[in-house]
N, C-alpha and C positions, 0 to 999 in steps of 0.2 A: 950386104948381107939381105936376102927378103925370107921372110916365114911364108910357108906355105903347108896350109890344111888341105888334104882329100878325105872325106867321106863318102862312103858307100855303103849300100846297108842290100840284103837280099832274103827272101823266105824262102825256106826249106820245109818240105813238108813230113817233117818228122816230130818227136817229141825233142825237146830242149835236152835231154840226159843223154842222147846218140849223139847228138851236135856236138856237145862239149865233151863227151867223153875222146872224140877225136881231137879238137881245136885245140884242146889242152896239152894235149902230146905235143912238144913241140920239136922234138925229132921226129913225128910223122909226118910232115910237109908234103914229103914225096907223092905220097898215099890221093893226095886232092888235090895239090899246087900245079898245073901243067907248067912247060916250059922247063922242067929244071933235065939237065943232061946229067948231071953226078951231085951226088950229096953225102956229106959225112957229118956226125953229132959227135961230142964227147961221152965217154960212158955214163954221166949222169943228164946227160941229155939238155943241158942248158945252155951250151954252145955250139950253134950250127955253122956247116960252110954250105952253099949252096951256089955249083955253075951254072950259069944259064948261058950259052953261046960262049961268048969269049970273055965274060964277066964274070967273075967271083965275086960274091957276097958273105963276109962275116958278121953272124948275129946272136946276141946274146939274149936271153930271157932274163925280164928282170922284175915278174911280178906275176902269182897266178892269184885268182881269187875266186875259191870254188864257192862262195856265196854267192856273188854279183856275178859269176860263171864270166869271167874277164881275164884276158893273157895279154901281158906288156912284154914289149922287147924293142931291143936299141941295136942301131947298127953300128960294128966295130969298123968294119972295111968294106968299100963299094969302091967301084971305077966312077961314080957319082962326082960330081963336084957339091958337096954336101957336106956342111959344118956338123948337123945334126941331124939324127933321121929316128924317130920314137913311133913303135906302131902300137896301137891297140885292137884287139878282137874280142867282140862281146857277144853274147849269146842271151837270146829272152825269148821266151816263151809266149806263143801268141795264140795258145790253145793247145788240147789234148796232141794233135798230130800237126803243130804247126812249131814252126822256129825263126825267128828271126834274126840274122846277122847282120852285125855293123861291122865294118873295120876302117878305121881312122889312122892316119898317116901325118904325124907332123916333123918337116921338114926345115933345114936353115941353107937355101942355094948361095953359095957364095958369088959364083958369077955369070952360072946362065941363064937362059932367058926363064922367068918363073914359071910362067906358061907353058912352057915347053918341059920344064918338069912336073909340072900339074898334068898335063897331057899325058905323059910317060909313067906316073903311077897310077893315074887314074885306070886306063890299060889295064896294068899290071894287075890292080884290086880287082878289077872286076872281071878279068879272065880268074884270078883266083876264087872270087865269090861264086862262078859259073860251075869251077872245077868241083867245090865243097859240094856243089848242088846235084852235080852230075853224078859223083860219088854216092850221094844218098837215092837216087834214085836206080843205080844199079841191079841187075840180076842178081837172082839170091846167092848164087853161087859164088859172088865178088863179095858179096857182105859177108859172104860167112865161109872166107877163104881158108879155113883150120879144119873143117868140114868136107869130108868126101862124099858129097851129093851125089845122086844119080836121079834119072826120072822118075825111082820111084817115090825117093826120101825128098827131093826138093821139093815136091807138096807139101807136105807136111811143115820142113822148115820154112818155107814161103811166109805159111801163117802166124810164125814167132812174129815177124816184121809189124805185123797187126796185132803182137801181144795175143795171142790165140793159139790154143794148143788141138792142132786138126787129126785124127784118128782115121784110118781106112776104113770103112764100113763096108762090105758087099751087099750088093742090092739084089740078089738072090735068096741069101741066108740071113742077111739082116745083121750078122755077128762084125763086129770091130775085130781087129790083128793088128797087134804091132809084133816087130817091126814091119816097115811097110813095104808090102809085096806086089808083083805083078797080079797073080792071083791070089784068092779066097784061099788060104792053107784049112778050112773047115771043108769048102764044097767043090773048090776049084773051078770057080767063078771067076770070067775077068771082067766082070761087071762093079768095077772097085773106085769107089769116091771117098774123098776126106771130109772129113765134118769136125765139128768143134765137139770138144768135152768139157766137163765143168774142171777138171785138173782136183777135184780131190777123191781123198781116198784113206787108206792106211798104209803103213810101212810095214813091205814083205822081206826086206831084205835092207841093213845098215854094214856101209863099211864105210875104213878112211884110209884114203891111200896116201901115201907116202913116199912115193919115189913115178918117175916116169915122166914123159913129156908132157910140162905144163902149158895149157890153154893160156893165152893173153889174160892176166888180170887174176889167174890162179894162181895159189899158194899152197905149200903143204905144211902140216899133214889137212887135208881136204875131205871131209867127210860127203859120203855119194849114199842116197835112195833109193830103191826101187819100189816104187808105191803099186800098189794095187787098185785101180781105178774103180768108182763107186759104178759108173756104167755096165761095167759085166764081170763076171767073175773071172779070174783069171790073166784078165787086161793088166799088162803091167807096164809103167815107163819109169826109165832112171835117170835120173840127174842130182844135181850137187842141193845143199841148202840155200835157205836166203843169209842166214846168219850161219859161217861155215866155221865159228868158234864154239858153234854145240855139236852135237850129236842128236838121234832122233831114235829111239827103241823099236823095236819091232812091235807092231800093234797100234802104235801112236796113228792118230788121225790126223792128218795134213791136208793144204791146199795149196793150190797154184799160184805163186808171185813172179815178179820178172826182174831181173836184174841186167844191167850192161855193162856186158866186156867187149875191147876191141870194138866200139860205138857200134854195138846191135845189141837187141835184146835176148837175152837166154832164158828158159823156163826153168826156175825150183821151185822149189817147195819149203812152207814154215808150217809148223806145228798150228792146227785152229785155235784162234785166241789170240794168239802172238800179234804183237802189232805190225803193220807193215813195215 
C-alpha cells in the first residue's frame, strides 16, 4: 500500500464568507463541481452519493470548522482501489475581495500505480476548483437564482455583489426612484442610471413574517423593515434586519449592513450604533 497526497489551490475574487457559505454545505456539491451526473444526500446533509459516469462515490462529512473555514470528509465507497480517502477543503481570506481555496486529498493506494492515481485525483480536484471559481464569476441572475430579476432590476442587484446599494436616478429630473423601472415615474424620461446610496434612513414600516416560502438561510419569525432612505423623501427600500431576533420600531434610525445567504451578499439594516 502507498500513501498519496494531492494538494491544489485556487484564488477566487469574492470575500471569504461567500465562498465558505457554499463550500461548507456538504450537500451543495453539484452547484460547483462539474462532471456530476446524479446526486443525492441524506436529510441531514452529512452523507452524499455522487454518480459520475459509471462510477458511484459515497462520502461522509467528518467535520466543519467555521472558525478556520475548513471542511473534512471521507470516502465510504468508490470503485477506486483505495483503502482510505480523506479530503479537506479550506478557505482563507486573501483580502477584502479575494479568497484562496485549498483542497487536499490523502489516500492509500492498494495495488494501482500511485502516479496514475495521483494524476487522476489532481485532475478531479483542479476541475472542482475551476468550477468553484466559475460559480462566483457567473452573471448576477445565476448568483441570485431565487430572485426574479429582469433588465430593470438586475443592475441594482448586481451592485449587491460589490456590497453596494444602487438606486435608479433620472438624468432629466434628478430624482431617485424605487422599484427600478425603465422610465422615470416622475417625468417619464428613459434616461435612468443606477447610482449608489448610503443605505441610512429611518424605519417607515416594520412587520414580522411568520409564514410563506422562505429564502435559503431565512427562518420564521423574520422581521422586515421598510426604510425611508436619507437621500430623498419618499424613497423607500425594504429588507430584513441584520439581527433577525430583533424588531425595529417605526422612526428608528438604521443603516445598511450585509449578510451572506445562499453564497451571495444580501442588504439588510441594523440600528445605527449597533455593532456590525
